[in-house]
C-alpha positions in Angstrom: -64.6 71.7 134.3 -62.3 69.4 132.3 -65.1 68.2 130.0 -63.0 65.9 127.6 -61.2 64.3 130.5 -64.5 63.6 132.3 -66.1 62.1 129.2 -63.1 59.9 128.4 -62.8 58.8 132.0 -66.5 58.0 132.1 -66.2 56.0 128.8 -63.2 54.0 130.2 -65.0 53.5 133.5 -68.0 52.2 131.6 -65.8 49.8 129.7 -64.4 48.5 133.0 -68.0 48.1 134.2 -69.0 46.2 131.1 -66.0 43.9 131.5 -66.6 43.4 135.2 -70.2 42.5 134.7 -69.4 40.2 131.9 -66.8 38.3 134.0 -69.3 38.2 136.9 -71.9 36.8 134.6 -69.6 34.1 133.3 -68.4 33.2 136.8 -71.9 33.1 138.4 -73.6 31.4 135.5 -76.4 34.0 135.7 -78.3 34.5 132.5 -78.6 38.2 132.9 -76.3 40.5 130.9 -76.7 44.2 131.2 -75.5 44.9 127.7 -77.9 42.4 126.3 -80.8 43.9 128.2 -80.0 47.4 127.0 -79.4 46.2 123.5 -82.8 44.5 123.5 -84.4 48.0 123.8 -83.3 48.6 120.2 -83.2 45.0 118.9 -85.9 43.0 120.8 -84.8 39.7 119.1 -81.4 39.9 120.9 -78.2 38.4 119.5 -74.7 39.7 119.0 -75.8 43.0 117.4 -78.1 43.8 120.3 -75.3 43.1 122.7 -72.9 45.4 120.8 -75.5 48.1 120.7 -76.1 47.6 124.5 -72.4 47.8 125.2 -72.0 50.9 123.1 -74.9 52.5 124.8 -73.3 51.7 128.2 -70.1 53.5 127.0 -72.1 56.5 125.9 -74.0 56.6 129.2 -70.6 56.2 131.0 -69.3 59.3 129.2 -72.3 61.3 130.2 -72.1 60.0 133.8 -68.4 61.0 133.8 -69.4 64.6 133.0 -72.0 64.5 135.8 -69.4 63.1 138.2 -67.1 65.9 137.1 -69.8 68.5 137.9 -70.1 67.0 141.4 -66.3 67.0 141.8 -66.0 70.6 140.7 -69.1 72.3 142.3 -70.2 70.1 145.2 -67.1 68.5 146.6 -64.4 70.9 145.2 -62.0 68.0 144.8 -61.8 64.5 143.2 -60.3 61.2 144.0 -61.3 57.6 144.7 -63.2 58.3 147.9 -65.2 61.2 146.4 -65.9 59.0 143.4 -67.2 56.3 145.6 -69.5 58.8 147.3 -70.9 59.9 144.0 -71.2 56.3 142.8 -73.6 55.4 145.6 -76.6 57.3 144.2 -75.4 56.4 140.7 -75.6 52.7 141.5 -79.1 53.1 143.1 -80.4 54.9 140.0 -78.8 52.4 137.6 -80.1 49.4 139.7 -83.6 50.7 139.7 -83.4 51.6 136.0 -82.3 48.1 135.0 -85.2 46.7 137.0 -87.6 48.8 135.0 -86.0 47.9 131.6 -88.2 44.8 131.0 -91.3 47.0 131.4 -89.9 49.2 128.6 -89.1 46.0 126.6 -92.4 44.3 127.3 -90.1 41.3 127.9 -91.2 37.8 128.8 -91.2 37.0 132.5 -88.1 34.8 132.2 -86.1 37.7 130.8 -86.6 39.9 133.8 -83.3 40.9 135.5 -85.0 42.6 138.5 -83.7 45.7 140.2 -79.9 45.5 140.7 -80.0 42.2 138.7 -81.5 40.6 141.8 -83.4 37.9 139.9 -80.0 36.5 138.8 -79.0 36.0 142.4 -77.3 37.9 145.2 -73.9 37.5 143.6 -75.1 39.2 140.4 -76.6 42.1 142.5 -73.4 42.5 144.5 -71.3 42.5 141.3 -73.7 45.1 139.8 -73.2 47.4 142.7 -69.4 46.7 142.9 -69.0 47.5 139.2 -70.6 50.9 139.7 -68.5 51.6 142.8 -65.4 50.7 140.7 -66.6 53.1 138.0 -66.9 55.9 140.6 -63.5 55.3 142.1 -61.9 55.1 138.7 -63.6 58.3 137.4 -62.6 60.1 140.6 -58.9 59.2 140.2 -58.9 59.7 136.4 -60.4 63.2 136.7 -57.5 64.4 138.9 -57.3 67.8 140.5 -60.4 70.0 140.2 -60.3 73.5 138.7 -62.7 74.9 141.3 -60.8 74.1 144.5 -61.6 75.5 147.9 -59.0 78.0 148.7 -57.0 76.9 151.7 -55.5 79.8 153.7 -51.8 79.9 154.0 -50.5 79.2 157.5 -49.4 82.4 159.2 -47.2 82.4 162.2 -47.7 85.2 164.7 -45.2 86.0 167.4 -47.2 86.0 170.7 -45.2 87.3 173.6 -45.4 85.3 176.8 -46.6 87.2 179.9 -43.6 88.7 181.6 -41.3 87.9 178.7 -39.2 90.7 177.4 -39.2 92.6 180.6 -35.8 93.0 182.1 -35.0 91.3 185.3 -32.2 92.9 187.3 
């Protein structure tokens, strides 16, 4: 497995996810920011430091997720790419969506700070952006990872001469 490539790809993919979610939050006007929610686990008072900690945590989680994706590419699918990355991203998005829904329970947050699973309390656009950002992550990591080391061996094409019935017999 290409461990460094997987971790760097996961980190860059997480950066893309953070940026996409921040843009989606600004466009939708939703008050839920994933980096802020994650940062509030460490700094319950919130603020810029909490957001930076949350964003850094997302980058670290992205690096770990990149390694897990690489394991799936190498040992489950035996190849990588955008489509395979999307396939791996589906369960990733489900786990992340449910985890962000449980974050306020860990935070013991006020009811108005609840993002809901998949950011659903911020509206359907926020939930769609959350899922789309994770799918973009998967596609990016799949393309970034490149060719896998543990590929399925494809047999070489071998041509065999097969005589036709009656061919090769002399006709006088």
